[in-house]
FIKOLFI-393831 format. One line per field, with one value per residue (C-alpha): x, y, z. Coordinates in pm, whole numbers. Layout:
u	(X / ...) $
v	(Y / ...) $
w	(Z / ...) $
This chain:
u	(-5316 / -5358 / -5246 / -5148 / -5132 / -4836 / -4776 / -4428 / -4270 / -4098 / -3766 / -3562 / -3187 / -2970 / -2603 / -2550 / -2782 / -3073 / -3378 / -3687 / -4035 / -4164 / -4526 / -4681 / -4964 / -4680 / -4571 / -4204 / -4201 / -4329 / -4081 / -3800 / -3944 / -3928 / -3557 / -3459 / -3447 / -3166 / -3008 / -3059 / -2906 / -3184 / -3404 / -3286 / -3240 / -3427 / -3643 / -3559 / -3762 / -3908 / -3695 / -3801 / -3544 / -3701 / -4010 / -3917 / -3964 / -3660 / -3668 / -3335 / -3285 / -3015 / -2833 / -2811 / -2459 / -2330 / -2124 / -2399 / -2221 / -1875 / -1716 / -1446 / -1236 / -990 / -1275 / -1327 / -961 / -1011 / -1118 / -1088 / -1120 / -894 / -961 / -663 / -614 / -425 / -186 / -445 / -701 / -931 / -1003 / -1026 / -1116 / -854 / -923 / -663 / -571 / -695 / -332 / -162 / 245 / 381 / 547 / 195 / 37 / 302 / 257 / -131 / -78 / 190 / -34 / -327 / -86 / 10 / -347 / -442 / -134 / -256 / -609 / -471 / -206 / -225 / 81 / 52 / 252 / 347 / 492 / 766) $
v	(-3357 / -3118 / -2773 / -2605 / -2237 / -2106 / -1749 / -1616 / -1420 / -1072 / -987 / -687 / -648 / -313 / -321 / -671 / -639 / -858 / -637 / -806 / -705 / -450 / -542 / -718 / -444 / -184 / -131 / -155 / 203 / 239 / -12 / 200 / 502 / 293 / 198 / 549 / 634 / 376 / 420 / 781 / 711 / 434 / 735 / 776 / 388 / 212 / -89 / -411 / -733 / -909 / -1212 / -1533 / -1760 / -2048 / -1958 / -1598 / -1277 / -1074 / -671 / -512 / -156 / -36 / 291 / 571 / 619 / 969 / 1277 / 1531 / 1866 / 1765 / 2042 / 1820 / 1519 / 1752 / 1879 / 1546 / 1546 / 1867 / 1766 / 2094 / 2465 / 2709 / 3071 / 3289 / 3650 / 3885 / 4154 / 4429 / 4247 / 4100 / 3700 / 3447 / 3081 / 2843 / 2461 / 2228 / 1888 / 1572 / 1442 / 1493 / 1460 / 1255 / 1580 / 1754 / 1439 / 1444 / 1826 / 1777 / 1480 / 1685 / 1977 / 1759 / 1607 / 1960 / 2063 / 1742 / 1805 / 2158 / 2036 / 1769 / 1966 / 2310 / 2518 / 2757 / 3074 / 3252 / 3579 / 3618) $
w	(-2602 / -2326 / -2335 / -1999 / -1961 / -1756 / -1622 / -1702 / -1437 / -1530 / -1447 / -1563 / -1615 / -1613 / -1684 / -1577 / -1269 / -1227 / -1103 / -944 / -1074 / -812 / -933 / -1212 / -1261 / -1357 / -1711 / -1808 / -1838 / -1491 / -1355 / -1516 / -1324 / -1010 / -1031 / -1147 / -767 / -735 / -1075 / -1201 / -1543 / -1602 / -1694 / -2047 / -2100 / -2371 / -2299 / -2486 / -2485 / -2346 / -2419 / -2279 / -2079 / -1912 / -1725 / -1722 / -1946 / -1924 / -2018 / -2063 / -1979 / -2220 / -2121 / -2356 / -2485 / -2577 / -2522 / -2409 / -2365 / -2500 / -2694 / -2854 / -2815 / -2608 / -2391 / -2237 / -2097 / -1896 / -1546 / -1346 / -1396 / -1213 / -1167 / -1208 / -1149 / -1385 / -1258 / -1352 / -1111 / -1342 / -1297 / -1582 / -1600 / -1724 / -1785 / -1643 / -1812 / -1644 / -1649 / -1338 / -1335 / -1042 / -906 / -894 / -737 / -465 / -419 / -381 / -127 / 85 / 86 / 230 / 473 / 598 / 645 / 814 / 1067 / 1136 / 1215 / 1437 / 1607 / 1575 / 1610 / 1899 / 1872 / 2168 / 2228 / 2500) $
């Protein structure tokens, strides 16, 4: 009976994407740092594995899931902030809902169209 030693190749997976090993001399943490330039959210990911599949050792980066900075369940539904001015001249900040009605959507689209037309074909006013 002979025993053969076979070197297993490493590969990495993140969010369903297979990532090749950038260098066998790098630790899994260093590999995570290398891929953080391409996938910034990978910096907080945990490393699971290795799991052997065939002749490969697969390390999986699991993204940290959370609601960092969320104030409440309703706070996540606000997508924009509007600065309003009161009658006495003071300004205040008001959050707006992320839900946009069809009328608001049409108004926004028409405003964009008018601005585009003004840039494309500027109106020239002439005094006679």
